[in-house]
GUMAR-656479 format. One line per field, with one value per residue: residue number from 1; residue in one letter; x, y, z of N, C-alpha, C in turn. Coordinates in nm, 4 decimals. Example, Ala and Ser with C-alpha at 12.3 -4.5 7.8 and 13.67 -1.06 7.14 Angstrom:
2
n: [1/2]
res: [a/s]
n_x: [1.3190/1.2850]
n_y: [-0.5690/-0.2250]
n_z: [0.7800/0.7080]
ca_x: [1.2300/1.3670]
ca_y: [-0.4500/-0.1060]
ca_z: [0.7800/0.7140]
c_x: [1.3200/1.2900]
c_y: [-0.3300/0.0030]
c_z: [0.7800/0.7870]
# end
This chain:
235
n: [1/2/3/4/5/6/7/8/9/10/11/12/13/14/15/16/17/18/19/20/21/22/23/24/25/26/27/28/29/30/31/32/33/34/35/36/37/38/39/40/41/42/43/44/45/46/47/48/49/50/51/52/53/54/55/56/57/58/59/60/61/62/63/64/65/66/67/68/69/70/71/72/73/74/75/76/77/78/79/80/81/82/83/84/85/86/87/88/89/90/91/92/93/94/95/96/97/98/99/100/101/102/103/104/105/106/107/108/109/110/111/112/113/114/115/116/117/118/119/120/121/122/123/124/125/126/127/128/129/130/131/132/133/134/135/136/137/138/139/140/141/142/143/144/145/146/147/148/149/150/151/152/153/154/155/156/157/158/159/160/161/162/163/164/165/166/167/168/169/170/171/172/173/174/175/176/177/178/179/180/181/182/183/184/185/186/187/188/189/190/191/192/193/194/195/196/197/198/199/200/201/202/203/204/205/206/207/208/209/210/211/212/213/214/215/216/217/218/219/220/221/222/223/224/225/226/227/228/229/230/231/232/233/234/235]
res: [m/y/e/l/s/v/i/i/p/v/l/d/e/e/y/h/l/e/r/l/i/k/a/l/k/l/q/r/g/v/k/l/d/i/i/v/a/d/a/g/s/q/d/n/s/r/i/i/a/k/k/y/g/v/k/v/v/k/g/g/l/p/s/v/g/r/n/n/g/t/k/v/a/k/y/r/q/i/l/f/l/d/a/d/v/i/f/p/r/g/f/v/v/k/c/l/r/d/m/k/k/r/k/l/n/v/a/s/v/l/t/k/p/d/s/k/k/i/v/d/r/l/l/f/a/v/w/n/i/w/v/v/l/t/q/k/i/y/p/h/a/p/g/y/c/i/f/s/n/k/a/v/h/k/k/i/g/g/f/n/p/r/l/y/i/c/d/d/a/n/y/v/a/k/a/s/k/i/a/k/f/g/i/i/q/t/f/v/t/t/s/v/r/r/l/d/t/e/g/r/l/e/m/s/k/k/m/v/l/c/g/v/y/r/i/v/k/g/e/p/i/g/n/k/f/k/y/h/f/g/v/h/k/k/r]
n_x: [2.2321/1.9105/1.5776/1.2701/0.9247/0.7176/0.4030/0.1552/-0.1486/-0.3519/-0.5433/-0.5924/-0.3353/-0.1205/0.0676/0.1700/0.2470/0.4612/0.6583/0.6904/0.7790/1.0248/1.1574/1.1732/1.3372/1.5758/1.6591/1.9072/2.0939/1.8967/1.6963/1.4297/1.0934/0.8494/0.5059/0.2095/-0.1226/-0.3870/-0.6883/-0.8514/-0.7688/-0.8096/-0.6255/-0.2739/-0.1585/-0.1156/0.0432/0.2687/0.3600/0.4317/0.6253/0.8389/0.8968/0.7386/0.5326/0.1856/-0.1250/-0.4703/-0.6706/-0.8727/-1.0701/-0.8373/-0.7691/-0.8288/-0.6553/-0.4064/-0.4119/-0.4294/-0.1889/-0.0064/-0.0357/0.1175/0.3642/0.7150/0.9106/0.9686/0.9408/0.7286/0.6183/0.3663/0.2521/0.1119/0.0470/0.1067/0.3113/0.6240/0.9704/1.3128/1.6381/1.7750/1.5803/1.4281/1.6126/1.6985/1.4662/1.4260/1.6554/1.6131/1.3857/1.4911/1.6791/1.5150/1.3602/1.1114/0.8117/0.6054/0.5517/0.5328/0.5689/0.6507/0.4811/0.4903/0.3194/0.2691/0.2685/0.2536/0.0893/-0.0022/-0.2066/-0.2211/0.0256/-0.0034/-0.2163/-0.0962/0.1095/-0.0312/-0.1343/0.1057/0.1965/-0.0099/0.0070/0.2538/0.2261/0.0275/0.1216/0.1855/-0.0365/-0.2770/-0.2536/-0.1969/-0.1738/-0.0902/-0.2275/-0.0733/0.1898/0.3074/0.5009/0.5337/0.5067/0.4868/0.4094/0.2845/0.0826/-0.0687/-0.1544/-0.3274/-0.5236/-0.4940/-0.5765/-0.8961/-1.1450/-1.3998/-1.3965/-1.4089/-1.2837/-1.0307/-0.9173/-0.6480/-0.5758/-0.7128/-0.5717/-0.3080/-0.3793/-0.4744/-0.2402/-0.0624/-0.1351/-0.0275/0.2315/0.5264/0.4841/0.5708/0.6500/0.8557/1.1120/1.1250/1.0528/0.7900/0.6651/0.3451/0.0751/-0.1792/-0.4181/-0.6623/-0.7520/-0.7811/-0.9943/-1.2091/-1.2102/-1.0550/-1.1725/-1.3974/-1.2755/-1.1157/-1.3118/-1.4422/-1.2454/-1.2143/-1.4733/-1.4860/-1.2850/-1.3970/-1.6225/-1.5063/-1.4085/-1.6398/-1.8397/-1.7078/-1.5391/-1.5969/-1.7837/-1.8530/-1.9497/-1.9853/-1.8799/-1.8529/-1.6256/-1.4177/-1.2444/-0.9851/-1.1010/-1.0301/-0.8851/-0.6382/-0.2890]
n_y: [-0.6110/-0.5710/-0.6836/-0.7807/-0.8232/-0.8589/-0.7788/-0.8554/-0.7902/-0.9538/-0.9884/-1.1529/-1.0745/-1.1447/-1.0366/-0.7924/-0.8856/-1.0688/-0.8967/-0.7280/-0.9065/-0.9836/-0.7368/-0.7033/-0.9172/-0.8245/-0.6388/-0.5329/-0.5893/-0.6519/-0.8911/-1.0620/-1.1532/-1.2636/-1.2318/-1.3307/-1.2390/-1.3881/-1.3208/-1.5055/-1.5460/-1.5963/-1.6228/-1.6724/-1.5963/-1.7237/-1.9379/-1.8065/-1.6842/-1.9096/-2.0127/-1.8420/-1.9017/-1.7818/-1.7138/-1.7981/-1.6808/-1.6807/-1.4287/-1.1377/-0.8508/-0.5749/-0.4893/-0.7151/-0.9059/-0.7900/-0.8007/-1.0813/-1.1614/-1.0459/-1.2028/-1.4283/-1.3298/-1.3277/-1.1534/-0.8656/-0.6014/-0.4618/-0.4356/-0.3104/-0.3630/-0.2879/-0.4804/-0.3455/-0.1557/0.0139/0.0248/0.1352/-0.0364/-0.0673/0.0763/-0.0264/-0.0551/0.2082/0.3358/0.2024/0.2792/0.5525/0.5544/0.4488/0.6448/0.8667/0.7684/0.6494/0.4638/0.3913/0.4472/0.6128/0.6820/0.9132/0.9522/0.8606/0.8743/0.6034/0.7108/0.9374/1.1467/1.4827/1.5593/1.3444/1.3599/1.6033/1.5482/1.3583/1.5102/1.6950/1.5195/1.4327/1.6706/1.7130/1.4864/1.5311/1.7811/1.7252/1.5245/1.5306/1.6223/1.5260/1.2491/1.0728/0.7935/0.5970/0.2767/0.1173/0.1370/0.1107/0.1232/-0.0569/-0.2105/-0.5217/-0.4962/-0.2433/-0.2799/-0.4814/-0.3536/-0.1544/-0.2986/-0.3751/-0.3413/-0.2056/-0.4241/-0.3583/-0.1392/-0.0340/0.1566/0.4004/0.2588/0.2503/0.5144/0.5315/0.3403/0.4502/0.6775/0.5765/0.4476/0.6608/0.7700/0.6201/0.5745/0.6890/0.8542/0.9158/1.0749/0.9480/1.0861/0.9797/0.8042/0.5898/0.4312/0.4047/0.2363/0.3843/0.2666/0.2493/0.5092/0.5155/0.3421/0.4388/0.7076/1.0303/1.2643/1.1630/0.9875/1.1636/1.3263/1.1380/1.0768/1.3236/1.3638/1.1441/1.2110/1.4400/1.3257/1.1636/1.3542/1.4890/1.2915/1.0611/0.7398/0.5802/0.3320/0.0202/-0.0030/0.2645/0.4367/0.2938/0.1185/-0.0983/-0.3981/-0.5196/-0.4983/-0.3037/-0.1655/-0.3620/-0.3004]
n_z: [0.8348/0.7272/0.8163/0.6767/0.6321/0.3556/0.2377/0.0069/-0.1241/-0.3619/-0.6671/-0.9442/-1.0674/-1.2365/-1.4253/-1.3099/-1.0592/-1.0951/-1.1933/-0.9718/-0.7702/-0.8794/-0.8690/-0.5930/-0.5269/-0.6211/-0.4410/-0.2134/0.0918/0.2693/0.4326/0.3028/0.3524/0.1723/0.1177/-0.0335/-0.0463/-0.1590/-0.3250/-0.4463/-0.7157/-1.0671/-1.2577/-1.3229/-1.0812/-0.8260/-0.9050/-1.0008/-0.7657/-0.6115/-0.7770/-0.7333/-0.4745/-0.2826/0.0008/0.0212/0.1209/0.2281/0.0874/0.0331/0.0469/0.0155/0.2799/0.4352/0.3233/0.3856/0.6652/0.7067/0.5940/0.7696/0.9930/0.9443/0.9087/0.9113/1.0080/1.2238/1.1235/0.8709/0.5343/0.3408/0.0218/-0.3022/-0.5976/-0.8335/-0.8079/-0.8701/-0.8195/-0.7675/-0.7482/-0.4248/-0.2990/-0.0784/0.1399/0.1599/0.2495/0.4955/0.6332/0.6536/0.8134/1.0490/1.1153/1.1607/1.3572/1.3038/1.3286/1.1657/0.8206/0.4983/0.1447/-0.1266/-0.4449/-0.7906/-1.1055/-1.3325/-1.6012/-1.8762/-1.9026/-1.8507/-1.6788/-1.5016/-1.3751/-1.2466/-1.0706/-0.9032/-0.8010/-0.6470/-0.4575/-0.3337/-0.2165/-0.0372/0.1406/0.2576/0.3832/0.5706/0.7337/1.0085/1.1395/1.0329/0.9253/0.6160/0.3931/0.1100/0.0452/-0.1155/-0.0438/0.2521/0.5372/0.8359/1.1635/1.3450/1.6135/1.6380/1.4484/1.5704/1.8068/1.7126/1.5996/1.3360/0.9812/0.9090/0.8316/0.7573/0.6066/0.2784/0.1367/0.1959/0.4028/0.4335/0.5026/0.7424/0.8846/0.9199/1.0568/1.2994/1.3811/1.4115/1.6510/1.8486/1.7796/1.6002/1.2988/0.9549/0.6371/0.3907/0.1961/-0.0785/-0.3867/-0.5131/-0.8055/-0.9448/-1.1138/-1.3266/-1.3668/-1.2317/-1.2525/-1.5265/-1.5554/-1.3905/-1.4474/-1.4504/-1.3401/-1.2016/-1.0183/-0.8719/-0.7614/-0.6043/-0.4115/-0.2835/-0.1779/-0.0093/0.1717/0.2895/0.4026/0.5994/0.7749/0.8573/0.9249/1.0045/0.9679/0.6528/0.6753/0.5200/0.1710/0.0662/-0.1219/-0.3500/-0.4075/-0.5961/-0.6103/-0.8032/-1.0590/-1.2336/-1.5342/-1.6923/-1.7158]
ca_x: [2.1330/1.7729/1.4819/1.1423/0.8190/0.6452/0.2701/0.0983/-0.2818/-0.3671/-0.6564/-0.5614/-0.2244/-0.0059/0.1702/0.2329/0.3046/0.5931/0.7499/0.7171/0.8622/1.1598/1.2162/1.2043/1.4505/1.6960/1.6972/2.0242/2.1079/1.7776/1.6370/1.2883/0.9936/0.7439/0.3776/0.1012/-0.2568/-0.4649/-0.8332/-0.9225/-0.7304/-0.8401/-0.5128/-0.1571/-0.0971/-0.0672/0.1515/0.3860/0.4080/0.4975/0.7435/0.9478/0.9110/0.6681/0.4195/0.0528/-0.2300/-0.6026/-0.6938/-1.0087/-1.0434/-0.6981/-0.7532/-0.8298/-0.5308/-0.2944/-0.4201/-0.3961/-0.0455/0.0673/-0.0442/0.2222/0.4885/0.8313/0.9908/0.8986/0.9032/0.6382/0.5921/0.2472/0.2640/0.0212/0.1231/0.1399/0.4104/0.7564/1.0717/1.4493/1.7238/1.8151/1.4645/1.3868/1.7110/1.6953/1.3510/1.4489/1.7574/1.5503/1.2981/1.5759/1.7394/1.4107/1.2892/0.9737/0.7567/0.5177/0.5911/0.4994/0.6592/0.5890/0.4378/0.4872/0.2300/0.3253/0.1932/0.3146/-0.0145/0.0192/-0.3100/-0.1843/0.1378/-0.0566/-0.2935/-0.0044/0.1827/-0.1217/-0.1367/0.2327/0.1974/-0.1084/0.0538/0.3674/0.1770/-0.0617/0.1757/0.1929/-0.1634/-0.3876/-0.1730/-0.2509/-0.0750/-0.1523/-0.2125/0.0226/0.3251/0.3085/0.5908/0.4804/0.5669/0.3847/0.3608/0.1882/-0.0291/-0.1509/-0.2142/-0.4367/-0.6218/-0.4718/-0.6634/-1.0380/-1.2039/-1.5311/-1.3740/-1.3756/-1.1993/-0.9655/-0.8661/-0.5073/-0.5725/-0.7575/-0.4630/-0.2009/-0.4368/-0.4714/-0.1011/0.0051/-0.1742/0.0530/0.3671/0.5701/0.4582/0.6286/0.6630/0.9941/1.1306/1.1652/0.9344/0.7533/0.5796/0.2302/-0.0041/-0.2972/-0.5259/-0.7902/-0.7926/-0.8257/-1.1236/-1.3132/-1.2046/-0.9801/-1.2626/-1.4784/-1.1912/-1.0767/-1.4309/-1.4657/-1.1485/-1.2457/-1.5951/-1.4517/-1.2113/-1.4921/-1.7068/-1.4302/-1.3988/-1.7724/-1.9181/-1.6260/-1.4951/-1.7061/-1.8044/-1.9265/-1.9041/-2.0599/-1.8207/-1.8466/-1.4893/-1.4125/-1.1099/-0.9451/-1.1790/-0.9831/-0.8189/-0.5006/-0.1941]
ca_y: [-0.6665/-0.5487/-0.7918/-0.7183/-0.9041/-0.7811/-0.8362/-0.8067/-0.8423/-0.9626/-1.0521/-1.1575/-0.9795/-1.2229/-0.9542/-0.7018/-0.9589/-1.1217/-0.7825/-0.6816/-1.0042/-0.9717/-0.6141/-0.7290/-1.0097/-0.7488/-0.5514/-0.5809/-0.5384/-0.6793/-1.0249/-1.0426/-1.2586/-1.2135/-1.3000/-1.2911/-1.2681/-1.4019/-1.3084/-1.5967/-1.5174/-1.6953/-1.6272/-1.7460/-1.5262/-1.8191/-2.0160/-1.7191/-1.6691/-2.0335/-2.0246/-1.7660/-1.9410/-1.6843/-1.7661/-1.7588/-1.6948/-1.6411/-1.2852/-1.0856/-0.7095/-0.5471/-0.4848/-0.8533/-0.9678/-0.7365/-0.8568/-1.2238/-1.1724/-1.0089/-1.3144/-1.5272/-1.2571/-1.3817/-1.0483/-0.7624/-0.4903/-0.5029/-0.3437/-0.3428/-0.3160/-0.3370/-0.5503/-0.2626/-0.0525/-0.0019/0.1017/0.0999/-0.1085/0.0147/0.1475/-0.0776/-0.0202/0.3538/0.3679/0.1514/0.3637/0.6805/0.5299/0.4324/0.7746/0.9566/0.6937/0.6302/0.3300/0.3731/0.5463/0.5931/0.7520/0.9929/0.8673/0.9057/0.7922/0.5345/0.7769/1.0598/1.2493/1.5957/1.5590/1.2444/1.4128/1.7087/1.4841/1.2953/1.6184/1.7457/1.4175/1.4359/1.7916/1.6910/1.3925/1.5909/1.8889/1.6759/1.4042/1.5410/1.6647/1.4469/1.1644/0.9899/0.7104/0.5055/0.1369/0.0468/0.1414/0.1506/0.0519/-0.0639/-0.3220/-0.6115/-0.4482/-0.1354/-0.3412/-0.5534/-0.2599/-0.0770/-0.3914/-0.3933/-0.2673/-0.2271/-0.4978/-0.3024/-0.0247/-0.0663/0.2652/0.4769/0.1741/0.2859/0.6391/0.4967/0.2644/0.5388/0.7691/0.5030/0.4207/0.7845/0.8036/0.5423/0.5584/0.8012/0.8367/1.0182/1.0518/0.9369/1.1650/0.9014/0.7765/0.4695/0.4576/0.3147/0.2457/0.4721/0.1871/0.2840/0.6347/0.4803/0.2744/0.5210/0.8442/1.1205/1.3536/1.0844/0.9360/1.2778/1.3660/1.0344/1.0896/1.4452/1.3377/1.0497/1.2868/1.5252/1.2354/1.1195/1.4664/1.5270/1.1823/0.9495/0.6458/0.5344/0.1885/-0.0356/0.0379/0.3855/0.5054/0.1992/0.0716/-0.2322/-0.4543/-0.6118/-0.4902/-0.1949/-0.2073/-0.4121/-0.2248]
ca_z: [0.7428/0.7708/0.7962/0.6426/0.5706/0.2548/0.2193/-0.1187/-0.1564/-0.5078/-0.7331/-1.0875/-1.0886/-1.2836/-1.4905/-1.2156/-0.9465/-1.1297/-1.2015/-0.8357/-0.6995/-0.9353/-0.8151/-0.4526/-0.5221/-0.6561/-0.3297/-0.1408/0.2269/0.3480/0.4229/0.2750/0.3700/0.0845/0.1385/-0.1233/0.0057/-0.2822/-0.3044/-0.5358/-0.8540/-1.1701/-1.3515/-1.2738/-0.9682/-0.7267/-0.9658/-1.0049/-0.6283/-0.5719/-0.8626/-0.6708/-0.3353/-0.1994/0.0774/-0.0252/0.2213/0.1816/0.0888/0.0289/0.0261/0.0532/0.4253/0.4831/0.2790/0.4638/0.8009/0.7008/0.5683/0.8905/1.0878/0.9173/0.8803/0.9830/1.0697/1.3007/1.0360/0.7641/0.4237/0.2631/-0.1158/-0.4061/-0.7014/-0.9498/-0.7804/-0.9302/-0.7478/-0.8102/-0.6548/-0.3117/-0.2448/0.0526/0.2416/0.1751/0.3338/0.6310/0.6956/0.6861/0.9274/1.1672/1.1463/1.2111/1.4614/1.2609/1.3426/1.0500/0.7199/0.3579/0.0537/-0.2311/-0.5554/-0.9301/-1.1873/-1.4488/-1.7075/-1.9282/-1.9120/-1.7605/-1.5756/-1.4010/-1.2978/-1.1612/-0.9638/-0.8089/-0.7342/-0.5435/-0.3517/-0.2610/-0.1332/0.0694/0.2432/0.3284/0.4686/0.6765/0.7976/1.1537/1.1990/0.9799/0.8364/0.5091/0.3246/0.0143/0.0827/-0.1996/0.0122/0.3924/0.6272/0.9708/1.2355/1.3991/1.7429/1.6108/1.3776/1.6671/1.9016/1.6512/1.5428/1.1930/0.8897/0.9367/0.7192/0.7245/0.5181/0.1410/0.0889/0.3032/0.5104/0.4499/0.5786/0.8766/0.9479/0.9658/1.1559/1.4263/1.4176/1.4507/1.7878/1.9445/1.7265/1.5182/1.1555/0.8696/0.4931/0.3453/0.0744/-0.1945/-0.4680/-0.5866/-0.9210/-0.9472/-1.2359/-1.3221/-1.4259/-1.1694/-1.3157/-1.6611/-1.5466/-1.3297/-1.4977/-1.3636/-1.2675/-1.1086/-0.9108/-0.7894/-0.6862/-0.5038/-0.3041/-0.2084/-0.1026/0.0972/0.2714/0.3610/0.4816/0.7159/0.8679/0.9075/0.9804/1.0498/0.8657/0.5648/0.6901/0.4075/0.0373/0.0314/-0.2365/-0.4619/-0.4367/-0.6547/-0.6054/-0.9088/-1.1834/-1.3182/-1.6572/-1.6788/-1.7963]
c_x: [1.9932/1.6883/1.3432/1.0470/0.7379/0.5132/0.2012/-0.0399/-0.3010/-0.5007/-0.6310/-0.4528/-0.1014/0.1036/0.2442/0.3043/0.4435/0.6964/0.7879/0.8070/1.0066/1.2310/1.2550/1.3273/1.5828/1.7414/1.8128/2.0266/1.9874/1.7322/1.4866/1.2067/0.8709/0.6183/0.2740/-0.0312/-0.3523/-0.6151/-0.9135/-0.8940/-0.7648/-0.7281/-0.3971/-0.0891/-0.0390/0.0518/0.2805/0.4452/0.4866/0.6255/0.8638/0.9632/0.8448/0.5534/0.2877/-0.0474/-0.3621/-0.6208/-0.8414/-0.9974/-0.8992/-0.6750/-0.7458/-0.6993/-0.4110/-0.2943/-0.3815/-0.2466/0.0371/0.0694/0.0681/0.3572/0.6012/0.9051/0.9052/0.8524/0.8267/0.6294/0.4704/0.2618/0.1455/0.1063/0.1727/0.2366/0.5447/0.8542/1.2101/1.5218/1.7650/1.6998/1.4341/1.4837/1.7140/1.5819/1.3735/1.5539/1.6982/1.4583/1.3791/1.6342/1.6382/1.3266/1.1405/0.9327/0.6704/0.5496/0.5341/0.5925/0.5792/0.5628/0.4463/0.3889/0.3064/0.2503/0.2675/0.2139/0.0083/-0.0823/-0.2779/-0.0706/0.0925/-0.1342/-0.2018/0.0783/0.0988/-0.1262/-0.0094/0.2412/0.1062/-0.0529/0.1719/0.3177/0.0962/-0.0031/0.1784/0.0587/-0.2825/-0.3302/-0.2524/-0.1377/-0.1478/-0.1252/-0.1105/0.1656/0.3205/0.4055/0.5304/0.5585/0.4571/0.3269/0.2554/0.0628/-0.1243/-0.2243/-0.3325/-0.5420/-0.6095/-0.5582/-0.8087/-1.1041/-1.3420/-1.5200/-1.3335/-1.2787/-1.1468/-0.9245/-0.7192/-0.4928/-0.6130/-0.6463/-0.3560/-0.2518/-0.4353/-0.3279/-0.0311/-0.0282/-0.0898/0.1989/0.4015/0.5556/0.5255/0.6330/0.8102/1.0076/1.1965/1.0386/0.9171/0.6704/0.4650/0.1484/-0.1218/-0.4186/-0.6609/-0.8429/-0.8450/-0.9669/-1.2343/-1.3185/-1.1357/-1.0714/-1.3422/-1.3964/-1.1491/-1.1935/-1.4592/-1.3718/-1.1748/-1.3679/-1.5697/-1.3770/-1.3020/-1.5803/-1.6350/-1.4218/-1.5327/-1.8422/-1.8359/-1.5939/-1.6141/-1.7230/-1.8904/-1.8747/-1.9827/-2.0088/-1.7891/-1.7032/-1.4965/-1.2670/-1.0882/-1.0239/-1.1338/-0.9050/-0.6764/-0.4097/-0.0592]
c_y: [-0.6454/-0.6736/-0.7307/-0.8201/-0.8140/-0.8510/-0.7712/-0.8673/-0.8438/-1.0234/-1.0412/-1.0562/-1.0462/-1.1374/-0.8682/-0.7765/-1.0108/-1.0101/-0.7344/-0.7778/-0.9983/-0.8491/-0.6322/-0.8186/-0.9381/-0.6541/-0.6138/-0.5207/-0.5635/-0.8234/-1.0075/-1.1701/-1.2104/-1.2992/-1.2438/-1.3335/-1.2692/-1.4060/-1.3964/-1.5718/-1.6323/-1.7054/-1.7038/-1.6819/-1.6223/-1.8997/-1.9348/-1.7042/-1.7929/-2.0575/-1.9552/-1.7969/-1.8470/-1.7524/-1.7158/-1.7843/-1.6498/-1.4902/-1.2513/-0.9418/-0.6810/-0.5460/-0.6250/-0.9233/-0.9198/-0.7923/-1.0041/-1.2448/-1.1430/-1.1234/-1.4159/-1.4607/-1.3066/-1.2744/-0.9419/-0.6475/-0.5417/-0.3937/-0.3935/-0.2803/-0.3634/-0.3934/-0.4589/-0.1487/-0.0885/0.0816/0.0529/0.0133/-0.0133/0.0862/0.1030/-0.0354/0.1303/0.3957/0.3237/0.2335/0.4971/0.6657/0.5178/0.5658/0.8678/0.8930/0.6811/0.4846/0.2914/0.4824/0.5123/0.6803/0.8416/0.9031/0.9371/0.8181/0.7239/0.5832/0.9030/1.1734/1.3585/1.5946/1.4584/1.2951/1.5231/1.6500/1.4233/1.3998/1.6773/1.6484/1.4224/1.5565/1.7731/1.6000/1.4483/1.6964/1.8388/1.5628/1.4098/1.5738/1.5807/1.3488/1.0826/0.9055/0.6199/0.3610/0.0618/0.0601/0.1979/0.0609/0.0547/-0.1698/-0.3989/-0.5611/-0.3394/-0.1923/-0.4099/-0.4574/-0.1844/-0.1677/-0.4098/-0.3018/-0.3030/-0.2972/-0.4477/-0.1814/-0.0726/0.0373/0.3420/0.3898/0.2049/0.4144/0.6149/0.4262/0.3581/0.6416/0.7040/0.4837/0.5449/0.8267/0.7293/0.5278/0.6776/0.7683/0.9486/0.9762/1.0531/1.0066/1.0824/0.8532/0.6294/0.5152/0.3578/0.3370/0.3410/0.3981/0.2155/0.4159/0.6086/0.4211/0.3674/0.6631/0.9367/1.2074/1.2776/1.0343/1.0479/1.3218/1.2666/1.0498/1.2130/1.4231/1.2434/1.1209/1.3748/1.4412/1.1938/1.2295/1.4940/1.4139/1.0678/0.8543/0.5920/0.3822/0.1363/0.0210/0.1591/0.4523/0.4108/0.1661/-0.0705/-0.2783/-0.5476/-0.6044/-0.3770/-0.2500/-0.2531/-0.3303/-0.2948]
c_z: [0.7998/0.7440/0.7768/0.5815/0.4779/0.2252/0.1001/-0.1403/-0.3082/-0.5471/-0.8830/-1.1251/-1.1486/-1.3470/-1.3890/-1.1027/-0.9782/-1.1366/-1.0618/-0.7602/-0.7489/-0.8791/-0.6687/-0.4388/-0.5527/-0.5457/-0.2528/-0.0003/0.3148/0.3244/0.4078/0.2948/0.2927/0.0978/0.0418/-0.0607/-0.1131/-0.2536/-0.3996/-0.6822/-0.9475/-1.2736/-1.2868/-1.1529/-0.8648/-0.7796/-0.9673/-0.8653/-0.5849/-0.6525/-0.7992/-0.5218/-0.2374/-0.1246/0.0166/0.0862/0.1605/0.1949/0.0900/-0.0147/0.0674/0.2044/0.4848/0.4463/0.3586/0.6054/0.8039/0.6773/0.6914/0.9917/1.0677/0.8893/0.9704/1.0629/1.1366/1.2121/0.9147/0.6584/0.3480/0.1249/-0.1982/-0.5187/-0.8126/-0.9195/-0.8433/-0.8481/-0.7874/-0.7091/-0.5429/-0.2431/-0.1020/0.1621/0.2653/0.2680/0.4776/0.7052/0.7396/0.8077/1.0559/1.2112/1.2117/1.3218/1.4292/1.2823/1.2235/0.9497/0.5836/0.2747/-0.0403/-0.3527/-0.6906/-1.0067/-1.3001/-1.5721/-1.7507/-1.9395/-1.8072/-1.6470/-1.4647/-1.3130/-1.2027/-1.0432/-0.8583/-0.7342/-0.6212/-0.4260/-0.2687/-0.1678/-0.0128/0.1783/0.3218/0.4283/0.5877/0.7596/0.9506/1.2195/1.1531/0.8778/0.7368/0.4515/0.2269/0.0536/0.0007/-0.1515/0.1537/0.4692/0.7677/1.0478/1.3082/1.5318/1.7244/1.5457/1.4753/1.7602/1.8421/1.5880/1.3934/1.1077/0.9197/0.8183/0.6787/0.6316/0.3796/0.0831/0.2100/0.4218/0.5374/0.5325/0.7235/0.9543/1.0025/1.0660/1.2939/1.4736/1.4709/1.5939/1.8916/1.9008/1.6380/1.3700/1.0769/0.7239/0.4558/0.2105/-0.0372/-0.2639/-0.5041/-0.7054/-0.9184/-1.0735/-1.2161/-1.3766/-1.3611/-1.2259/-1.4567/-1.6583/-1.4990/-1.3825/-1.3986/-1.2776/-1.1625/-0.9904/-0.8162/-0.7022/-0.5740/-0.3849/-0.2182/-0.1206/0.0145/0.2092/0.3555/0.4526/0.6097/0.8212/0.9352/0.9824/1.0385/0.9365/0.7839/0.5680/0.5742/0.2763/-0.0136/-0.0952/-0.3527/-0.5038/-0.4923/-0.6586/-0.7231/-1.0374/-1.2741/-1.4359/-1.6296/-1.7685/-1.7916]
# end
């Protein structure tokens, strides 16, 4: 029986949060310790978390929420999720087995868009190819699905709260220097609501510019790329 603490930063996520908690409760072969890091939701997010017996801690930006959640995590292994991800039964154990087999300490997965638009599928396909090709030389991972453990998290100082964007990429880059990182060949599905809000072209341009900035100047401390938490369109 595996043991895993799951940390979910939220801000007004009542619809997605309940769906995610239900999906987690359906996972078999793993003892779960679910923690919601709430950034001051005005909807029923906290009520839903408590309804399912989930721990609630103070959140903030996703990086802050993830760090706060880790402080109270019951188990050694940790999974950071966003509220709007979708995955099938057996997903968690499949990932943990793959990590054990490959001796990975930190890992992420491939991603499908919760969208039928061809442009969305193409964008996500490009992302999947990128993370697979760079996993050993310049690792990336989406913050909505990162497996880690408390020892690694502590050694690298957790997520950088000064980063509004690319805190997830920064996290796995730091982790890969002291532990083994890899991409698991399985999928989660995530919403495209940020693409709906910011636009496909604008969001793609932002991510490319941020990537170039990291290579040329280093991590984008502050909100240089105008990241907003919790204001994208609800789906």
